[in-house]
Each structure stands twice: as structure tokens, then as C-alpha cells.
Gaussian input, Z-matrix of N, CA and C with variables (Angstrom, degrees):
# hf/3-21g

backbone

0 1
 N
 C     1     B1
 C     2     B2     1     A1
 N     3     B3     2     A2     1     D1
 C     4     B4     3     A3     2     D2
 C     5     B5     4     A4     3     D3
 N     6     B6     5     A5     4     D4
 C     7     B7     6     A6     5     D5
 C     8     B8     7     A7     6     D6
 N     9     B9     8     A8     7     D7
 C    10    B10     9     A9     8     D8
 C    11    B11    10    A10     9     D9
 N    12    B12    11    A11    10    D10
 C    13    B13    12    A12    11    D11
 C    14    B14    13    A13    12    D12
 N    15    B15    14    A14    13    D13
 C    16    B16    15    A15    14    D14
 C    17    B17    16    A16    15    D15
 N    18    B18    17    A17    16    D16
 C    19    B19    18    A18    17    D17
 C    20    B20    19    A19    18    D18
 N    21    B21    20    A20    19    D19
 C    22    B22    21    A21    20    D20
 C    23    B23    22    A22    21    D21
 N    24    B24    23    A23    22    D22
 C    25    B25    24    A24    23    D23
 C    26    B26    25    A25    24    D24
 N    27    B27    26    A26    25    D25
 C    28    B28    27    A27    26    D26
 C    29    B29    28    A28    27    D27
 N    30    B30    29    A29    28    D28
 C    31    B31    30    A30    29    D29
 C    32    B32    31    A31    30    D30
 N    33    B33    32    A32    31    D31
 C    34    B34    33    A33    32    D32
 C    35    B35    34    A34    33    D33
 N    36    B36    35    A35    34    D34
 C    37    B37    36    A36    35    D35
 C    38    B38    37    A37    36    D36
 N    39    B39    38    A38    37    D37
 C    40    B40    39    A39    38    D38
 C    41    B41    40    A40    39    D39
 N    42    B42    41    A41    40    D40
 C    43    B43    42    A42    41    D41
 C    44    B44    43    A43    42    D42
 N    45    B45    44    A44    43    D43
 C    46    B46    45    A45    44    D44
 C    47    B47    46    A46    45    D45
 N    48    B48    47    A47    46    D46
 C    49    B49    48    A48    47    D47
 C    50    B50    49    A49    48    D48
 N    51    B51    50    A50    49    D49
 C    52    B52    51    A51    50    D50
 C    53    B53    52    A52    51    D51
 N    54    B54    53    A53    52    D52
 C    55    B55    54    A54    53    D53
 C    56    B56    55    A55    54    D54
 N    57    B57    56    A56    55    D55
 C    58    B58    57    A57    56    D56
 C    59    B59    58    A58    57    D57
 N    60    B60    59    A59    58    D58
 C    61    B61    60    A60    59    D59
 C    62    B62    61    A61    60    D60
 N    63    B63    62    A62    61    D61
 C    64    B64    63    A63    62    D62
 C    65    B65    64    A64    63    D63
 N    66    B66    65    A65    64    D64
 C    67    B67    66    A66    65    D65
 C    68    B68    67    A67    66    D66
 N    69    B69    68    A68    67    D67
 C    70    B70    69    A69    68    D68
 C    71    B71    70    A70    69    D69
 N    72    B72    71    A71    70    D70
 C    73    B73    72    A72    71    D71
 C    74    B74    73    A73    72    D72
 N    75    B75    74    A74    73    D73
 C    76    B76    75    A75    74    D74
 C    77    B77    76    A76    75    D75
 N    78    B78    77    A77    76    D76
 C    79    B79    78    A78    77    D77
 C    80    B80    79    A79    78    D78
 N    81    B81    80    A80    79    D79
 C    82    B82    81    A81    80    D80
 C    83    B83    82    A82    81    D81
 N    84    B84    83    A83    82    D82
 C    85    B85    84    A84    83    D83
 C    86    B86    85    A85    84    D84
 N    87    B87    86    A86    85    D85
 C    88    B88    87    A87    86    D86
 C    89    B89    88    A88    87    D87
 N    90    B90    89    A89    88    D88
 C    91    B91    90    A90    89    D89
 C    92    B92    91    A91    90    D90
 N    93    B93    92    A92    91    D91
 C    94    B94    93    A93    92    D92
 C    95    B95    94    A94    93    D93
 N    96    B96    95    A95    94    D94
 C    97    B97    96    A96    95    D95
 C    98    B98    97    A97    96    D96
 N    99    B99    98    A98    97    D97
 C   100   B100    99    A99    98    D98
 C   101   B101   100   A100    99    D99
 N   102   B102   101   A101   100   D100
 C   103   B103   102   A102   101   D101
 C   104   B104   103   A103   102   D102
 N   105   B105   104   A104   103   D103
 C   106   B106   105   A105   104   D104
 C   107   B107   106   A106   105   D105
 N   108   B108   107   A107   106   D106
 C   109   B109   108   A108   107   D107
 C   110   B110   109   A109   108   D108
 N   111   B111   110   A110   109   D109
 C   112   B112   111   A111   110   D110
 C   113   B113   112   A112   111   D111
 N   114   B114   113   A113   112   D112
 C   115   B115   114   A114   113   D113
 C   116   B116   115   A115   114   D114
 N   117   B117   116   A116   115   D115
 C   118   B118   117   A117   116   D116
 C   119   B119   118   A118   117   D117
 N   120   B120   119   A119   118   D118
 C   121   B121   120   A120   119   D119
 C   122   B122   121   A121   120   D120
 N   123   B123   122   A122   121   D121
 C   124   B124   123   A123   122   D122
 C   125   B125   124   A124   123   D123
 N   126   B126   125   A125   124   D124
 C   127   B127   126   A126   125   D125
 C   128   B128   127   A127   126   D126
 N   129   B129   128   A128   127   D127
 C   130   B130   129   A129   128   D128
 C   131   B131   130   A130   129   D129
 N   132   B132   131   A131   130   D130
 C   133   B133   132   A132   131   D131
 C   134   B134   133   A133   132   D132
 N   135   B135   134   A134   133   D133
 C   136   B136   135   A135   134   D134
 C   137   B137   136   A136   135   D135
 N   138   B138   137   A137   136   D136
 C   139   B139   138   A138   137   D137
 C   140   B140   139   A139   138   D138
 N   141   B141   140   A140   139   D139
 C   142   B142   141   A141   140   D140
 C   143   B143   142   A142   141   D141
 N   144   B144   143   A143   142   D142
 C   145   B145   144   A144   143   D143
 C   146   B146   145   A145   144   D144
 N   147   B147   146   A146   145   D145
 C   148   B148   147   A147   146   D146
 C   149   B149   148   A148   147   D147
 N   150   B150   149   A149   148   D148
 C   151   B151   150   A150   149   D149
 C   152   B152   151   A151   150   D150
 N   153   B153   152   A152   151   D151
 C   154   B154   153   A153   152   D152
 C   155   B155   154   A154   153   D153
 N   156   B156   155   A155   154   D154
 C   157   B157   156   A156   155   D155
 C   158   B158   157   A157   156   D156
 N   159   B159   158   A158   157   D157
 C   160   B160   159   A159   158   D158
 C   161   B161   160   A160   159   D159
 N   162   B162   161   A161   160   D160
 C   163   B163   162   A162   161   D161
 C   164   B164   163   A163   162   D162
 N   165   B165   164   A164   163   D163
 C   166   B166   165   A165   164   D164
 C   167   B167   166   A166   165   D165
 N   168   B168   167   A167   166   D166
 C   169   B169   168   A168   167   D167
 C   170   B170   169   A169   168   D168
 N   171   B171   170   A170   169   D169
 C   172   B172   171   A171   170   D170
 C   173   B173   172   A172   171   D171
 N   174   B174   173   A173   172   D172
 C   175   B175   174   A174   173   D173
 C   176   B176   175   A175   174   D174
 N   177   B177   176   A176   175   D175
 C   178   B178   177   A177   176   D176
 C   179   B179   178   A178   177   D177
 N   180   B180   179   A179   178   D178
 C   181   B181   180   A180   179   D179
 C   182   B182   181   A181   180   D180
 N   183   B183   182   A182   181   D181
 C   184   B184   183   A183   182   D182
 C   185   B185   184   A184   183   D183
 N   186   B186   185   A185   184   D184
 C   187   B187   186   A186   185   D185
 C   188   B188   187   A187   186   D186
 N   189   B189   188   A188   187   D187
 C   190   B190   189   A189   188   D188
 C   191   B191   190   A190   189   D189
 N   192   B192   191   A191   190   D190
 C   193   B193   192   A192   191   D191
 C   194   B194   193   A193   192   D192
 N   195   B195   194   A194   193   D193
 C   196   B196   195   A195   194   D194
 C   197   B197   196   A196   195   D195
 N   198   B198   197   A197   196   D196
 C   199   B199   198   A198   197   D197
 C   200   B200   199   A199   198   D198
 N   201   B201   200   A200   199   D199
 C   202   B202   201   A201   200   D200
 C   203   B203   202   A202   201   D201
 N   204   B204   203   A203   202   D202
 C   205   B205   204   A204   203   D203
 C   206   B206   205   A205   204   D204
 N   207   B207   206   A206   205   D205
 C   208   B208   207   A207   206   D206
 C   209   B209   208   A208   207   D207
 N   210   B210   209   A209   208   D208
 C   211   B211   210   A210   209   D209
 C   212   B212   211   A211   210   D210
 N   213   B213   212   A212   211   D211
 C   214   B214   213   A213   212   D212
 C   215   B215   214   A214   213   D213
 N   216   B216   215   A215   214   D214
 C   217   B217   216   A216   215   D215
 C   218   B218   217   A217   216   D216
 N   219   B219   218   A218   217   D217
 C   220   B220   219   A219   218   D218
 C   221   B221   220   A220   219   D219
 N   222   B222   221   A221   220   D220
 C   223   B223   222   A222   221   D221
 C   224   B224   223   A223   222   D222
 N   225   B225   224   A224   223   D223
 C   226   B226   225   A225   224   D224
 C   227   B227   226   A226   225   D225
 N   228   B228   227   A227   226   D226
 C   229   B229   228   A228   227   D227
 C   230   B230   229   A229   228   D228
 N   231   B231   230   A230   229   D229
 C   232   B232   231   A231   230   D230
 C   233   B233   232   A232   231   D231
 N   234   B234   233   A233   232   D232
 C   235   B235   234   A234   233   D233
 C   236   B236   235   A235   234   D234
 N   237   B237   236   A236   235   D235
 C   238   B238   237   A237   236   D236
 C   239   B239   238   A238   237   D237
 N   240   B240   239   A239   238   D238
 C   241   B241   240   A240   239   D239
 C   242   B242   241   A241   240   D240
 N   243   B243   242   A242   241   D241
 C   244   B244   243   A243   242   D242
 C   245   B245   244   A244   243   D243
 N   246   B246   245   A245   244   D244
 C   247   B247   246   A246   245   D245
 C   248   B248   247   A247   246   D246
 N   249   B249   248   A248   247   D247
 C   250   B250   249   A249   248   D248
 C   251   B251   250   A250   249   D249
 N   252   B252   251   A251   250   D250
 C   253   B253   252   A252   251   D251
 C   254   B254   253   A253   252   D252
 N   255   B255   254   A254   253   D253
 C   256   B256   255   A255   254   D254
 C   257   B257   256   A256   255   D255
 N   258   B258   257   A257   256   D256
 C   259   B259   258   A258   257   D257
 C   260   B260   259   A259   258   D258
 N   261   B261   260   A260   259   D259
 C   262   B262   261   A261   260   D260
 C   263   B263   262   A262   261   D261
 N   264   B264   263   A263   262   D262
 C   265   B265   264   A264   263   D263
 C   266   B266   265   A265   264   D264
 N   267   B267   266   A266   265   D265
 C   268   B268   267   A267   266   D266
 C   269   B269   268   A268   267   D267
 N   270   B270   269   A269   268   D268
 C   271   B271   270   A270   269   D269
 C   272   B272   271   A271   270   D270
 N   273   B273   272   A272   271   D271
 C   274   B274   273   A273   272   D272
 C   275   B275   274   A274   273   D273
 N   276   B276   275   A275   274   D274
 C   277   B277   276   A276   275   D275
 C   278   B278   277   A277   276   D276
 N   279   B279   278   A278   277   D277
 C   280   B280   279   A279   278   D278
 C   281   B281   280   A280   279   D279
 N   282   B282   281   A281   280   D280
 C   283   B283   282   A282   281   D281
 C   284   B284   283   A283   282   D282
 N   285   B285   284   A284   283   D283
 C   286   B286   285   A285   284   D284
 C   287   B287   286   A286   285   D285
 N   288   B288   287   A287   286   D286
 C   289   B289   288   A288   287   D287
 C   290   B290   289   A289   288   D288
 N   291   B291   290   A290   289   D289
 C   292   B292   291   A291   290   D290
 C   293   B293   292   A292   291   D291
 N   294   B294   293   A293   292   D292
 C   295   B295   294   A294   293   D293
 C   296   B296   295   A295   294   D294
 N   297   B297   296   A296   295   D295
 C   298   B298   297   A297   296   D296
 C   299   B299   298   A298   297   D297
 N   300   B300   299   A299   298   D298
 C   301   B301   300   A300   299   D299
 C   302   B302   301   A301   300   D300
 N   303   B303   302   A302   301   D301
 C   304   B304   303   A303   302   D302
 C   305   B305   304   A304   303   D303
 N   306   B306   305   A305   304   D304
 C   307   B307   306   A306   305   D305
 C   308   B308   307   A307   306   D306
 N   309   B309   308   A308   307   D307
 C   310   B310   309   A309   308   D308
 C   311   B311   310   A310   309   D309
 N   312   B312   311   A311   310   D310
 C   313   B313   312   A312   311   D311
 C   314   B314   313   A313   312   D312
 N   315   B315   314   A314   313   D313
 C   316   B316   315   A315   314   D314
 C   317   B317   316   A316   315   D315
 N   318   B318   317   A317   316   D316
 C   319   B319   318   A318   317   D317
 C   320   B320   319   A319   318   D318
 N   321   B321   320   A320   319   D319
 C   322   B322   321   A321   320   D320
 C   323   B323   322   A322   321   D321
 N   324   B324   323   A323   322   D322
 C   325   B325   324   A324   323   D323
 C   326   B326   325   A325   324   D324

   B1=1.4459
   B2=1.5292
   B3=1.2988
   B4=1.4521
   B5=1.5361
   B6=1.2916
   B7=1.4624
   B8=1.5317
   B9=1.3171
   B10=1.4630
   B11=1.5291
   B12=1.3198
   B13=1.4637
   B14=1.5310
   B15=1.3299
   B16=1.4688
   B17=1.5302
   B18=1.3155
   B19=1.4673
   B20=1.5234
   B21=1.3274
   B22=1.4640
   B23=1.5270
   B24=1.3199
   B25=1.4622
   B26=1.5215
   B27=1.3185
   B28=1.4598
   B29=1.5200
   B30=1.3278
   B31=1.4713
   B32=1.5228
   B33=1.3159
   B34=1.4598
   B35=1.5142
   B36=1.3196
   B37=1.4630
   B38=1.5247
   B39=1.3202
   B40=1.4662
   B41=1.5260
   B42=1.3262
   B43=1.4653
   B44=1.5298
   B45=1.3104
   B46=1.4655
   B47=1.5242
   B48=1.3223
   B49=1.4643
   B50=1.5150
   B51=1.3234
   B52=1.4632
   B53=1.5276
   B54=1.3264
   B55=1.4627
   B56=1.5265
   B57=1.3299
   B58=1.4621
   B59=1.5249
   B60=1.3149
   B61=1.4582
   B62=1.5165
   B63=1.3170
   B64=1.4613
   B65=1.5227
   B66=1.3195
   B67=1.4606
   B68=1.5286
   B69=1.3374
   B70=1.4588
   B71=1.5295
   B72=1.3198
   B73=1.4735
   B74=1.5192
   B75=1.3192
   B76=1.4644
   B77=1.5278
   B78=1.3311
   B79=1.4650
   B80=1.5294
   B81=1.3189
   B82=1.4605
   B83=1.5271
   B84=1.3173
   B85=1.4673
   B86=1.5262
   B87=1.3003
   B88=1.4663
   B89=1.5284
   B90=1.3253
   B91=1.4629
   B92=1.5277
   B93=1.3079
   B94=1.4609
   B95=1.5317
   B96=1.3250
   B97=1.4615
   B98=1.5325
   B99=1.3474
   B100=1.4631
   B101=1.5402
   B102=1.3196
   B103=1.4661
   B104=1.5247
   B105=1.3205
   B106=1.4638
   B107=1.5241
   B108=1.3169
   B109=1.4597
   B110=1.5240
   B111=1.2995
   B112=1.4716
   B113=1.5196
   B114=1.3122
   B115=1.4726
   B116=1.5235
   B117=1.3257
   B118=1.4671
   B119=1.5273
   B120=1.3170
   B121=1.4663
   B122=1.5187
   B123=1.3206
   B124=1.4719
   B125=1.5224
   B126=1.3279
   B127=1.4650
   B128=1.5305
   B129=1.3347
   B130=1.4561
   B131=1.5142
   B132=1.3351
   B133=1.4606
   B134=1.5199
   B135=1.3163
   B136=1.4601
   B137=1.5156
   B138=1.3140
   B139=1.4599
   B140=1.5264
   B141=1.3355
   B142=1.4629
   B143=1.5153
   B144=1.3338
   B145=1.4586
   B146=1.5146
   B147=1.3201
   B148=1.4549
   B149=1.5281
   B150=1.3155
   B151=1.4595
   B152=1.5269
   B153=1.3280
   B154=1.4613
   B155=1.5256
   B156=1.3280
   B157=1.4706
   B158=1.5265
   B159=1.3223
   B160=1.4634
   B161=1.5273
   B162=1.3249
   B163=1.4618
   B164=1.5273
   B165=1.3206
   B166=1.4624
   B167=1.5258
   B168=1.3245
   B169=1.4658
   B170=1.5256
   B171=1.3209
   B172=1.4669
   B173=1.5259
   B174=1.3234
   B175=1.4720
   B176=1.5257
   B177=1.3231
   B178=1.4723
   B179=1.5249
   B180=1.3312
   B181=1.4719
   B182=1.5230
   B183=1.3192
   B184=1.4535
   B185=1.5272
   B186=1.3218
   B187=1.4665
   B188=1.5296
   B189=1.3128
   B190=1.4731
   B191=1.5236
   B192=1.3247
   B193=1.4609
   B194=1.5131
   B195=1.3289
   B196=1.4687
   B197=1.5256
   B198=1.3092
   B199=1.4571
   B200=1.5247
   B201=1.3394
   B202=1.4628
   B203=1.5216
   B204=1.3129
   B205=1.4548
   B206=1.5131
   B207=1.3020
   B208=1.4586
   B209=1.5095
   B210=1.3168
   B211=1.4602
   B212=1.5176
   B213=1.3182
   B214=1.4542
   B215=1.5214
   B216=1.3335
   B217=1.4591
   B218=1.5219
   B219=1.3231
   B220=1.4634
   B221=1.5226
   B222=1.3100
   B223=1.4603
   B224=1.5256
   B225=1.3205
   B226=1.4633
   B227=1.5205
   B228=1.3086
   B229=1.4627
   B230=1.5269
   B231=1.3216
   B232=1.4513
   B233=1.5142
   B234=1.3426
   B235=1.4572
   B236=1.5295
   B237=1.3087
   B238=1.4660
   B239=1.5228
   B240=1.3070
   B241=1.4645
   B242=1.5246
   B243=1.3250
   B244=1.4632
   B245=1.5128
   B246=1.3318
   B247=1.4584
   B248=1.5247
   B249=1.3344
   B250=1.4692
   B251=1.5218
   B252=1.3194
   B253=1.4704
   B254=1.5241
   B255=1.3127
   B256=1.4701
   B257=1.5334
   B258=1.3335
   B259=1.4629
   B260=1.5277
   B261=1.3210
   B262=1.4678
   B263=1.5217
   B264=1.3223
   B265=1.4662
   B266=1.5316
   B267=1.3255
   B268=1.4704
   B269=1.5285
   B270=1.3229
   B271=1.4689
   B272=1.5280
   B273=1.3292
   B274=1.4683
   B275=1.5290
   B276=1.3252
   B277=1.4624
   B278=1.5296
   B279=1.3303
   B280=1.4623
   B281=1.5266
   B282=1.3161
   B283=1.4542
   B284=1.5124
   B285=1.3091
   B286=1.4596
   B287=1.5268
   B288=1.3169
   B289=1.4783
   B290=1.5253
   B291=1.3164
   B292=1.4704
   B293=1.5338
   B294=1.3306
   B295=1.4644
   B296=1.5319
   B297=1.3223
   B298=1.4602
   B299=1.5345
   B300=1.3066
   B301=1.4617
   B302=1.5315
   B303=1.3338
   B304=1.4661
   B305=1.5286
   B306=1.3192
   B307=1.4641
   B308=1.5170
   B309=1.3247
   B310=1.4575
   B311=1.5212
   B312=1.3080
   B313=1.4694
   B314=1.5122
   B315=1.3147
   B316=1.4584
   B317=1.5189
   B318=1.3243
   B319=1.4561
   B320=1.5237
   B321=1.3252
   B322=1.4568
   B323=1.5246
   B324=1.3296
   B325=1.4701
   B326=1.5178
   A1=109.84
   A2=114.41
   A3=120.76
   A4=109.00
   A5=116.79
   A6=122.69
   A7=112.04
   A8=118.79
   A9=122.32
   A10=113.97
   A11=118.16
   A12=121.23
   A13=109.52
   A14=117.72
   A15=119.96
   A16=112.13
   A17=115.69
   A18=121.33
   A19=111.91
   A20=117.79
   A21=120.64
   A22=111.52
   A23=117.96
   A24=120.73
   A25=109.60
   A26=116.54
   A27=120.45
   A28=110.93
   A29=116.79
   A30=120.40
   A31=111.62
   A32=116.45
   A33=120.19
   A34=112.45
   A35=116.82
   A36=120.25
   A37=111.53
   A38=116.70
   A39=120.69
   A40=110.16
   A41=116.75
   A42=120.61
   A43=111.57
   A44=117.15
   A45=122.14
   A46=112.45
   A47=116.79
   A48=120.90
   A49=115.50
   A50=117.79
   A51=120.84
   A52=109.04
   A53=116.20
   A54=122.32
   A55=108.95
   A56=116.05
   A57=121.69
   A58=109.54
   A59=115.72
   A60=122.06
   A61=107.21
   A62=116.88
   A63=120.57
   A64=110.43
   A65=115.35
   A66=120.10
   A67=109.94
   A68=116.24
   A69=120.49
   A70=111.13
   A71=117.40
   A72=120.52
   A73=111.96
   A74=116.81
   A75=122.15
   A76=112.11
   A77=117.36
   A78=121.43
   A79=111.72
   A80=115.71
   A81=121.08
   A82=111.72
   A83=117.42
   A84=120.48
   A85=113.31
   A86=117.76
   A87=120.26
   A88=113.16
   A89=116.47
   A90=119.01
   A91=110.72
   A92=115.56
   A93=120.99
   A94=108.44
   A95=117.27
   A96=121.25
   A97=113.80
   A98=119.65
   A99=118.59
   A100=112.32
   A101=116.26
   A102=120.07
   A103=111.39
   A104=117.32
   A105=120.72
   A106=110.22
   A107=116.97
   A108=120.21
   A109=110.83
   A110=117.13
   A111=121.05
   A112=110.81
   A113=116.87
   A114=121.17
   A115=111.02
   A116=117.09
   A117=120.48
   A118=110.13
   A119=116.52
   A120=121.08
   A121=110.44
   A122=117.52
   A123=121.06
   A124=112.34
   A125=116.88
   A126=121.49
   A127=111.92
   A128=117.11
   A129=120.47
   A130=112.63
   A131=116.40
   A132=121.72
   A133=111.46
   A134=113.89
   A135=122.59
   A136=106.66
   A137=117.35
   A138=121.12
   A139=110.41
   A140=116.56
   A141=121.08
   A142=108.08
   A143=115.28
   A144=120.09
   A145=111.02
   A146=114.75
   A147=122.34
   A148=109.64
   A149=115.77
   A150=123.96
   A151=109.31
   A152=117.30
   A153=121.72
   A154=111.82
   A155=118.01
   A156=120.31
   A157=110.79
   A158=117.27
   A159=119.91
   A160=110.06
   A161=116.58
   A162=120.31
   A163=109.92
   A164=116.56
   A165=120.61
   A166=111.04
   A167=117.34
   A168=121.08
   A169=111.11
   A170=117.14
   A171=119.09
   A172=110.88
   A173=117.31
   A174=120.10
   A175=111.33
   A176=116.48
   A177=121.55
   A178=110.32
   A179=115.55
   A180=119.21
   A181=111.29
   A182=117.59
   A183=120.00
   A184=110.55
   A185=116.29
   A186=120.87
   A187=112.31
   A188=116.48
   A189=119.48
   A190=112.80
   A191=118.06
   A192=121.13
   A193=114.13
   A194=118.15
   A195=121.81
   A196=108.77
   A197=116.58
   A198=123.54
   A199=111.36
   A200=115.57
   A201=121.03
   A202=108.52
   A203=115.93
   A204=122.13
   A205=115.68
   A206=118.49
   A207=121.58
   A208=112.09
   A209=115.11
   A210=122.33
   A211=108.36
   A212=114.94
   A213=122.07
   A214=105.23
   A215=115.63
   A216=120.34
   A217=110.82
   A218=114.99
   A219=122.15
   A220=107.98
   A221=116.26
   A222=119.87
   A223=108.89
   A224=117.00
   A225=121.52
   A226=113.38
   A227=117.96
   A228=119.54
   A229=112.11
   A230=117.50
   A231=120.69
   A232=115.18
   A233=117.32
   A234=119.91
   A235=109.27
   A236=116.18
   A237=119.78
   A238=109.32
   A239=115.88
   A240=119.93
   A241=110.02
   A242=116.74
   A243=120.25
   A244=112.69
   A245=117.09
   A246=120.61
   A247=110.74
   A248=117.43
   A249=120.58
   A250=110.40
   A251=117.12
   A252=120.77
   A253=109.82
   A254=116.40
   A255=121.55
   A256=111.01
   A257=116.52
   A258=120.67
   A259=112.13
   A260=117.67
   A261=119.91
   A262=111.13
   A263=117.46
   A264=119.49
   A265=110.61
   A266=116.64
   A267=119.70
   A268=110.24
   A269=117.06
   A270=120.30
   A271=111.54
   A272=116.79
   A273=120.40
   A274=111.17
   A275=116.42
   A276=120.50
   A277=112.32
   A278=116.76
   A279=120.75
   A280=113.75
   A281=117.07
   A282=118.76
   A283=113.03
   A284=113.91
   A285=122.62
   A286=107.61
   A287=117.53
   A288=118.68
   A289=113.78
   A290=117.55
   A291=119.46
   A292=112.54
   A293=117.55
   A294=120.54
   A295=112.37
   A296=117.20
   A297=121.67
   A298=113.02
   A299=117.73
   A300=121.72
   A301=110.38
   A302=115.12
   A303=123.56
   A304=113.46
   A305=116.39
   A306=120.66
   A307=110.87
   A308=114.58
   A309=122.39
   A310=106.75
   A311=116.25
   A312=122.22
   A313=107.87
   A314=116.88
   A315=121.71
   A316=109.97
   A317=115.49
   A318=121.98
   A319=107.99
   A320=118.76
   A321=126.21
   A322=111.50
   A323=114.38
   A324=120.52
   A325=110.36
   D1=130.57
   D2=173.21
   D3=-64.73
   D4=158.15
   D5=-177.17
   D6=-61.95
   D7=-23.16
   D8=-175.62
   D9=-86.60
   D10=-4.97
   D11=-177.07
   D12=-75.36
   D13=131.16
   D14=178.64
   D15=-58.56
   D16=138.64
   D17=-179.23
   D18=-59.22
   D19=-28.16
   D20=179.68
   D21=-62.81
   D22=-33.37
   D23=176.94
   D24=-67.26
   D25=-46.08
   D26=178.46
   D27=-59.67
   D28=-48.02
   D29=-179.91
   D30=-59.79
   D31=-43.19
   D32=179.62
   D33=-61.50
   D34=-39.72
   D35=178.93
   D36=-70.15
   D37=-43.01
   D38=178.72
   D39=-60.72
   D40=-41.16
   D41=178.80
   D42=-62.84
   D43=-24.11
   D44=179.26
   D45=-96.43
   D46=6.96
   D47=174.90
   D48=84.22
   D49=14.08
   D50=178.47
   D51=-82.01
   D52=134.09
   D53=178.92
   D54=-74.38
   D55=111.76
   D56=-175.41
   D57=-125.86
   D58=136.84
   D59=171.25
   D60=-126.07
   D61=121.53
   D62=179.66
   D63=-93.43
   D64=157.66
   D65=174.47
   D66=-59.21
   D67=-34.64
   D68=179.80
   D69=-64.96
   D70=-46.83
   D71=-179.89
   D72=-67.77
   D73=-25.77
   D74=-178.88
   D75=-91.18
   D76=4.93
   D77=-176.27
   D78=54.24
   D79=39.38
   D80=-177.21
   D81=-117.50
   D82=22.26
   D83=-175.34
   D84=-68.49
   D85=-22.32
   D86=-177.41
   D87=-97.86
   D88=1.65
   D89=-179.75
   D90=-71.64
   D91=142.02
   D92=172.63
   D93=-68.45
   D94=157.28
   D95=-176.32
   D96=-52.22
   D97=-46.75
   D98=179.25
   D99=-60.35
   D100=-37.68
   D101=-179.56
   D102=-71.40
   D103=-37.65
   D104=178.17
   D105=-65.93
   D106=-42.77
   D107=177.58
   D108=-64.42
   D109=-39.10
   D110=177.40
   D111=-64.79
   D112=-40.93
   D113=179.02
   D114=-63.59
   D115=-45.49
   D116=177.28
   D117=-60.67
   D118=-41.93
   D119=178.46
   D120=-61.21
   D121=-44.78
   D122=179.90
   D123=-63.15
   D124=-28.81
   D125=177.94
   D126=-85.90
   D127=-2.28
   D128=-178.47
   D129=71.87
   D130=31.54
   D131=-176.89
   D132=-114.66
   D133=155.51
   D134=172.42
   D135=-93.99
   D136=137.75
   D137=-176.26
   D138=-101.50
   D139=124.30
   D140=173.59
   D141=-95.27
   D142=133.49
   D143=-178.63
   D144=-146.44
   D145=152.98
   D146=170.33
   D147=-118.85
   D148=21.19
   D149=-176.81
   D150=-102.35
   D151=116.39
   D152=-178.46
   D153=-61.57
   D154=-29.81
   D155=178.33
   D156=-66.48
   D157=-36.90
   D158=178.19
   D159=-70.78
   D160=-35.44
   D161=174.42
   D162=-60.90
   D163=-43.64
   D164=178.16
   D165=-61.57
   D166=-39.51
   D167=178.37
   D168=-63.24
   D169=-43.62
   D170=-179.78
   D171=-67.67
   D172=-38.01
   D173=176.77
   D174=-64.25
   D175=-38.54
   D176=176.83
   D177=-61.35
   D178=-42.49
   D179=179.13
   D180=-66.25
   D181=-38.01
   D182=177.24
   D183=-61.05
   D184=-46.89
   D185=-178.25
   D186=-64.14
   D187=-35.69
   D188=-176.31
   D189=-94.74
   D190=-0.99
   D191=177.50
   D192=75.50
   D193=22.59
   D194=178.50
   D195=-86.63
   D196=124.57
   D197=-177.29
   D198=-61.92
   D199=137.19
   D200=171.41
   D201=-150.90
   D202=158.59
   D203=-171.69
   D204=-76.52
   D205=-6.56
   D206=179.23
   D207=111.56
   D208=149.75
   D209=179.40
   D210=-133.81
   D211=137.58
   D212=168.80
   D213=-111.73
   D214=125.58
   D215=-173.89
   D216=-123.91
   D217=138.10
   D218=171.60
   D219=-137.22
   D220=129.24
   D221=176.05
   D222=-63.46
   D223=142.59
   D224=-174.89
   D225=-58.25
   D226=-33.71
   D227=-178.42
   D228=-101.74
   D229=2.78
   D230=-174.59
   D231=-98.01
   D232=3.23
   D233=-175.69
   D234=-155.46
   D235=143.97
   D236=175.41
   D237=-84.75
   D238=164.46
   D239=177.50
   D240=-60.89
   D241=-44.31
   D242=179.85
   D243=-61.35
   D244=-42.44
   D245=179.01
   D246=-66.61
   D247=-39.27
   D248=177.94
   D249=-61.43
   D250=-44.96
   D251=178.67
   D252=-60.71
   D253=-48.13
   D254=-179.01
   D255=-58.16
   D256=-52.05
   D257=-176.38
   D258=-67.49
   D259=-39.94
   D260=178.36
   D261=-65.30
   D262=-36.84
   D263=177.15
   D264=-65.08
   D265=-41.43
   D266=177.00
   D267=-58.08
   D268=-47.51
   D269=-179.50
   D270=-64.03
   D271=-40.14
   D272=179.62
   D273=-65.94
   D274=-39.75
   D275=-178.51
   D276=-75.12
   D277=-31.84
   D278=-173.02
   D279=-89.38
   D280=-21.44
   D281=-173.75
   D282=-131.64
   D283=167.49
   D284=173.78
   D285=-109.56
   D286=157.42
   D287=-178.89
   D288=-51.32
   D289=-37.74
   D290=-178.37
   D291=-66.33
   D292=-19.33
   D293=176.46
   D294=-69.75
   D295=-17.87
   D296=-175.13
   D297=-104.38
   D298=-1.54
   D299=-176.85
   D300=-55.36
   D301=130.26
   D302=177.95
   D303=62.13
   D304=22.20
   D305=-179.37
   D306=-121.51
   D307=155.90
   D308=170.99
   D309=-121.27
   D310=122.87
   D311=175.14
   D312=-105.85
   D313=141.52
   D314=-177.62
   D315=-111.65
   D316=137.82
   D317=174.16
   D318=-110.13
   D319=149.38
   D320=3.50
   D321=-72.90
   D322=156.02
   D323=179.86
   D324=-65.36

């Protein structure tokens, strides 16, 4: 989870058994977007964000062919907390991290 994701989304996913690592728990809150995406990639994780700058970084990597572990993006005003939890759980249950490599998925589904 990017640092900008509401804690309620994280809590909802954890309560449903989804494996979540937040930037806060990883002591990565001060990392710039490219570094945070690189860190998630190195951990073999998909990064969920509501930050348009991180979306721009992932799109830049797609265009230039730079490998990254995947991003799931939802605009801050385009999805409710409940819908984000629901959709993220579906993606977590239906796919493996390698299914998201070099991809950007948009929520709501």
C-alpha cells in the first residue's frame, strides 16, 4: 500500500485475510514514488495507490520497458472505501503477483 491509501482500506483487507504491507509498516513513507515502486517490485509485490504521480511513474515505466511489479490504481474520489476493499480482495484472490508484472489495473473493476 502506498502511503496515501486510507488505513480503513488496509484494515478491511487484513480482516479478510489479504496479505498487505503498507509503506508505513515498511518504514518507506519518505520514499519518492520511483523508489517505492522499485521497493515493491523487489519484494515481489503489487503496489496499490491513489496517487496520480505514482500512476504516472508506472505509465512511464511501461512506455520505456522498465520492469516493475505492477500497480493497482484508484482515483481518490472515484471509489469508496468499501468498493476498494471489495475489488482489491477480488484481485488478490484471483491472481498472483506475477500476473500483474508491468501492468496497471484500474479500480473500480
